[in-house]
C-alpha positions as CSV (number, residue, x, y, z in Angstrom):
1,X,65.3,27.3,41.7
2,X,65.7,29.7,44.7
3,X,63.5,29.9,47.8
4,X,61.6,32.9,46.5
5,X,61.2,31.3,43.1
6,X,59.4,28.2,44.4
7,X,57.3,30.2,46.9
8,X,59.1,29.2,50.1
9,X,60.9,31.7,52.2
10,X,63.2,31.5,55.2
11,X,61.5,31.6,58.6
12,X,60.0,35.1,59.0
13,X,60.6,36.1,55.4
14,X,58.1,38.0,53.3
15,X,56.9,34.8,51.6
16,X,56.7,32.7,54.7
17,X,53.1,33.8,55.5
18,X,52.0,34.8,52.0
19,X,49.5,32.4,50.4
20,X,50.6,31.5,46.8
21,X,47.6,32.4,44.6
22,X,47.7,31.3,41.0
23,X,45.7,33.5,38.6
24,X,45.7,33.9,34.9
25,X,46.6,36.9,32.8
26,X,44.3,37.1,29.7
27,X,45.6,39.4,27.0
28,X,42.9,40.3,24.3
29,X,43.6,42.3,21.2
30,X,41.3,43.5,18.3
31,X,40.1,40.8,15.9
32,X,39.3,41.0,12.2
33,X,35.8,42.4,12.9
34,X,37.0,45.2,15.3
35,X,35.8,48.5,13.8
36,X,38.9,50.8,13.7
37,X,38.2,54.3,15.1
38,X,35.1,53.2,16.9
39,X,35.3,53.5,20.7
40,X,35.1,50.2,22.7
41,X,31.4,50.7,23.7
42,X,30.4,51.5,20.1
43,X,31.7,48.2,18.8
44,X,29.1,45.7,17.5
45,X,27.7,43.4,20.2
46,X,28.9,45.7,23.0
47,X,25.8,44.9,25.2
48,X,26.3,41.1,24.8
49,X,30.0,41.3,25.6
50,X,29.4,43.6,28.5
51,X,26.8,41.2,29.9
52,X,29.2,38.3,29.5
53,X,32.0,40.1,31.3
54,X,29.6,41.3,34.1
55,X,28.5,37.7,34.8
56,X,32.2,36.6,35.1
57,X,32.8,39.6,37.4
58,X,29.7,38.8,39.6
59,X,30.9,35.2,39.8
60,X,34.3,36.5,41.3
61,X,36.2,35.1,38.4
62,X,37.3,38.5,37.0
63,X,39.7,40.2,39.5
64,X,40.7,43.2,37.4
65,X,40.0,44.1,33.7
66,X,40.4,46.9,31.4
67,X,42.1,48.3,28.3
68,X,45.7,49.6,28.0
69,X,45.9,53.3,28.2
70,X,46.5,53.4,24.4
71,X,43.4,51.1,23.9
72,X,45.6,48.6,21.8
73,X,44.8,45.6,23.9
74,X,42.9,44.6,27.1
75,X,44.1,42.7,30.1
76,X,42.0,40.6,32.4
77,X,43.3,39.1,35.6
78,X,41.2,35.9,35.9
79,X,40.6,33.2,38.5
80,X,40.3,29.7,37.1
81,X,41.3,26.1,38.0
82,X,43.5,25.8,34.9
83,X,44.4,27.3,31.6
84,X,42.0,25.1,29.6
85,X,39.0,26.6,31.7
86,X,40.2,30.1,30.9
87,X,40.4,29.3,27.1
88,X,37.0,27.6,27.2
89,X,35.3,30.5,29.0
90,X,36.7,33.2,26.6
91,X,35.8,31.2,23.6
92,X,32.2,31.8,24.7
93,X,32.6,35.6,24.7
94,X,30.3,37.0,22.1
95,X,33.1,39.2,20.9
96,X,35.4,36.2,20.4
97,X,32.7,34.4,18.4
98,X,32.1,37.4,16.2
99,X,35.8,38.1,15.6
100,X,35.7,41.5,17.4
101,X,38.4,40.3,19.7
102,X,41.1,37.8,18.8
103,X,41.8,34.7,20.6
104,X,43.0,35.1,24.2
105,X,46.6,34.8,25.1
106,X,46.6,33.2,28.5
107,X,49.5,33.2,31.0
108,X,49.4,31.6,34.5
109,X,50.5,34.1,37.1
110,X,51.5,33.3,40.7
111,X,51.0,36.0,43.3
112,X,53.4,36.1,46.2
113,X,52.6,39.7,47.4
114,X,49.1,41.2,47.4
115,X,48.3,44.3,49.3
116,X,44.6,43.7,48.8
117,X,44.7,40.6,51.1
118,X,44.0,41.1,54.8
119,X,47.1,41.0,57.0
């Protein structure tokens, strides 16, 4: 594993002062109860799902979220202590429980460079 791969850089390198921040990419796709042809906000239980996601956003756990431009899937960048927590949280989504969205595909993501962080 190289220096950049394990998060360590040579003195003065780009990674030397960058904090390594683990996040999770949460990929969501339509489940068996998704209504084809209906816009996202017209899907059943939209208000309950939106309230669920708004709570996570207000807690600072959702960093970014939204659909792909073709609306085939959604991507959520999520802060959590571990993968199990992410999976537990999204099992509680009203859209997951109703089968409107399928089970979440969760991948841990380590950020080395983030232009949103103060310099």
